[in-house]
N, C-alpha and C positions, 0 to 999 in steps of 0.2 A: 536562710538559715544556717549553712553549713558555714558562711561567709561571717556571722555573726560570732560563733562557737568557736571557729578555727581562730578569728580578731583577739577572742578573749586569751584564750590559749595562749596566744604568742605573747599578749603584753604581760600574762601572770608569768610566763617563761623568762623574758627579760627582765622581768623585776628584778625574780629570785638570782639571774647571773650577774646583776648591778650589786644585790646586796652580798651574793658571795665574795665577788673581786672585792670591792670595800674593805670586807669581814678580812679578807687576805691578808690586802693590804698594810692594813693599821694591826695584825699578828704580827709581820713580819718586820716591825717598825717605823713604818712607812706611816709620813704624816699627810703629806698633798694628798688628799683626797678627789682633787681633780683627774688624779693620774689614773685609778682604776677605772672611775665614770669614763675618764678618753676610750681606753683602750676598748674596756666593753661596752661601751656608747658607739665606737667607729666600728664594732662589729655587727651591732643591732642595726645600725643604721641601714649599712651595705648590704645586709643580710635580707632586711627587711624588702630594699627596692627589688631583691633579688626574688625574692618570695610573691612579693608583688606581681610582677613581670608574668611568673610562673603560673600564678592561681589566674590571670589571664589569660593565660594561655592555654589552661587545662579543663577550660568549656568545650575548645575545638575539638578534643580528642576524647570526649563523654561517651562517643559510638563507638570505643574501644575498651568502654570498662568491661565488656562481657567477653576479651578476649584479655586480661590482665598482663600476659607476657608483653604483647603490643600495646599497649597503655605503658606500661613502665619503660620499655625503649626507647617510644618515643619520647618520654617523661627527662629520662636520665640521657638521653642524647644530646641534650645545651650542658651536661656536667663537664666535660673538657673545656668547653669555654668559659663557662663563670667560676670556675675554681680560679685560673688567673686571676679573673677582671676584679673578683673577691678581693682576693691576696693586695693586687695593687691598689685596688680604692682603699683599705682598711689602714694600710700604712704610708702609703700617702695622706691621708687624715691627721692620721697620728705624728707624721714627721711636720706637718706644715702648722698642727698646733703647738708640739714642743717648740719648734723654730720660732713665734710666736712670744710662746713664754719666754724667749730667752733658754732652754735649756734642750740639753742633747739628746736625743734617743737610740739610746743605744738597744741594740737587740744580736742575736747570734747570725752568723754566716748567713748570705740569702739562700745556700743549697738546704742548708739545716733549716731556714726559716719556713721556706717553699715547702719540703716535705711534709712537716709537721700541720702547717696551715692546711697543705691540702689533704692531709689525712683527715682532719679535724672537719674540717668544712666538706668534705665527700661525706662524711657520716651523719652531718646534718642535713644534708641534703636529702639522702638518703630516706632519713626519719620522717624529712617532712614530704616528699613525695610521696611514705605509704602512708600518710598522715592524712593527705591530699586525695590517694585514695579512696581511704576507708569514707571518709565525707563526702567525697560525690557519689560511693557506689549506694553509701546508704540515700544520698537525697533522691538519685535515679531510680531506686528500688521502689522509695516513699511516692513520690512521681508515678511510678507504672501502676502502681496500687491505687492510686487513686482516681488515676485514666480510668482502669481497668472498673473500677466499682461505678466511675460517672457514665461508663459506656454501657454496664450493666443495667443501672438506674433508665437510663435513656430506652435501649431496648427494651425495658419491662415496661415502661411508660407507654412506648410504642404501639407493644401489644396490647396493653389496657383498652389504648382508646382503640384500637383495632376491635378488637371484643364488645366495649361497648357500640362503636359505632353498628356491628352488626345487630344488633338490638334495635336499630330506630326501623327497618322496613320489614320486622316482625311485627314489631308491635304494631307499626304503621295499617299492617294489611288487618290486623287482629280487629283494629279498630276502626276500620273504614268496613267491614263486613256487618260491624256493630251498627252501625250508621244506616250501610244498605238495608239494613232488615226493616228499617223504621219510613224507608221514601214513600214508599207507599201508602203503607197504613196510616204514618203520621207524619205531613209534611213538613209539619212547626216543628214537632218535636227534632226531626230531622235537620233540618237550618239551624236550631239550637245546639244541635250536637256538635253541627261541621265547624259551628262559631269557635265553641268550646275545644277543641280538637286541634283548631290553627293557634290558640293557644298555649295549648299542651304540648304540640308541638314545637314550637317557637323555642319554649323553656325544654322541651328533651334534647331536642339539638344542641342548644345553651351548653347541656349538663353531660351529652354526652362527649364531649371534645375537650374535657378534661380527664383523668383517669379516678379522681379523686372529688366528692363533692362531702359537706358536711349532711348528716341525718337531718337537721332540718330542713334543708332544699332537697334532698329523696323524700319525704312527707309531702312538703310541699307542692312535690311532684306528682305523687301518689293520691295525695287527697283530688286534684285536677283530673288524673285519671278515676278515681271512686265516682266523681260526682257525671263524669259522661256514662258510665257503668250503671249507675241507679236509676239515670232518666229513661234507659232503658228497659230495665228489668221495675222499675218503679215498685210495687208493693213485693216483690217475689226475693230481696233483697236488703239484707239489714249490714252496713256496715260500722264497726265500732274500733276507736282509735283508742289505745289503752298506753300511753305513751309516757317515762318517765323524764321529764326537762332534764335531767340532767346528761344524759345522753344526746341531746341535741347536737351539741360540738363534737363528736366523734366522728370522726372522717371514715367514709365507706365507699366501697367502689360506686361509681354512678349507676346508675338504672337498675341498683341492688334490687329494691323491693316489687319493683312494677311487674319482672316475671313470675313474683311470687302470687302477687294479687290475681295477676289473668291468669296462672294455673286455678287456682280457685273458682274462678269463673268458666272456666274452659267446661273442668273436669265436677262441677257442682250445681252452681247456680242454673249453666245450659241445658242440665242433663235431667233437672225436674220440674214440677208447677210450685209444689209447696216451696214455704219460703226459708231464706238461706242468711243462715247470722257465720256471717267474718269476723273476727277479731285482728285488729293490728296490734302485735306488743312491740316492745323496745324496752329494754332494762339494760341498766348500768352496772357492775359490778366492779370496784376497781378500776383495773384497767380491762377488761374484759365486757363486750358488747354483745347482748341474745337477741335478736328481733323473731318474732316467731309470727306466723300469718296461720291461722285456724280459721277452718270452717265444718259444720257439722254434718254437709251433705256430699261432698268428694270420694272420690272412690283413687283408690291408686292404681295407674294403668302398669298391668302385669303381661311382661312378654314370658315363652316358657324358660328364658336364663333368667328370670328376677323382675323387677321394678325397669319401667322404660321412662326415660329421662328425653323431653322434649327438648327443640334447638334453647328456649331461653334459659331452661333449666341447666343443660351441658354446660350452656355458655356459662352463665353463672357461675357455676363448680368451678370451670375452668378459669375465670377471673380470680377466685378467691385462692386459686393452688397458686395462681401467677405472681399473686401479691402476698400472701403472706404463710405460704407455704402449710407445713402442718400445724400453723396457728388458728387456721380458719378452718370451719365445717359447713357443710348444707347436707341436710337431713330429713326426708319426707317420710313421715311414721303414720300409722294409722293411729285415730282419735277414738277413745273408747266412747262407745255409742253411736260411732257412726260419724265420717268425718275425715280428714287431712288435718296433719298438724306439719306445718313446714317450718325450720328452725335452722337460723344461723347463727354462729355462732364466732366472733374474731377478734382481733384486737381492737380497744380503744384508742385510737391515734387522736388527739388533738391539734 
């Protein structure tokens, strides 16, 4: 991009110089338009060659961009050599073309020409070096910002993956406890649950390897988990899914809902014999997504300093904070008439 921008600016600059040169020549009574085109064109050709060589070399000096004085010193080191080369090449071209045209090319004495052309070329060279410094500094800054953003995203992704994978052993431990409780009382049911658990763990493992998944995929996993828990608790639990189809494409942290449903079983269903109703809701409103897991039996565990969070919920809260910052929230609150409402609000990113 800096090369393209400079190339466009360079072309416009010399188009302007050629136009001005021709106009001045005509205003002074000249008729041979090729002469000002030759004079300005020879300067353009030679200076373009020098600029091209300097631009190729400038990339080697990018390490000095954070030390401008050293960068400028290294760039200007070629000026004493470039100046006489420029003057010699330009005037050689002009003399050669005039000789081919059969016309003499007259100019001031060489010492005067050299002083004038050296001053003009030095000013031009300084301007060029300053422009190159600005363009390459801007490009380096943009590249550094892009690299930092990429590294930040990679670090965030790695952290989210680590947090998601921490759920797997915790989830497995609780699921195996569920199956273990039925091995002696109902071996056939235990066998059925083990087969469902194997399928569920394969899906959960695949899902946990990525930091995010669609809500539709999350719900598929959650329904598989709910089917295992229904088998264990039979008539003691009713699980209802109330999901807005418009919310299905929204991206959510992997294994987001499973800890919420598991929490409803641990603090509600497992602690009483009466039937428990659990409702899983998902609503999308513009760019926001609201997820709820509500039960009519649970109680919030309370410590002396306030409500406590288990491994799964604490992990979930940290993943939400890592991914969305203040744009996402996890709340637990008592439900009117008994029970607990767990609510997650986050941006809906498709």
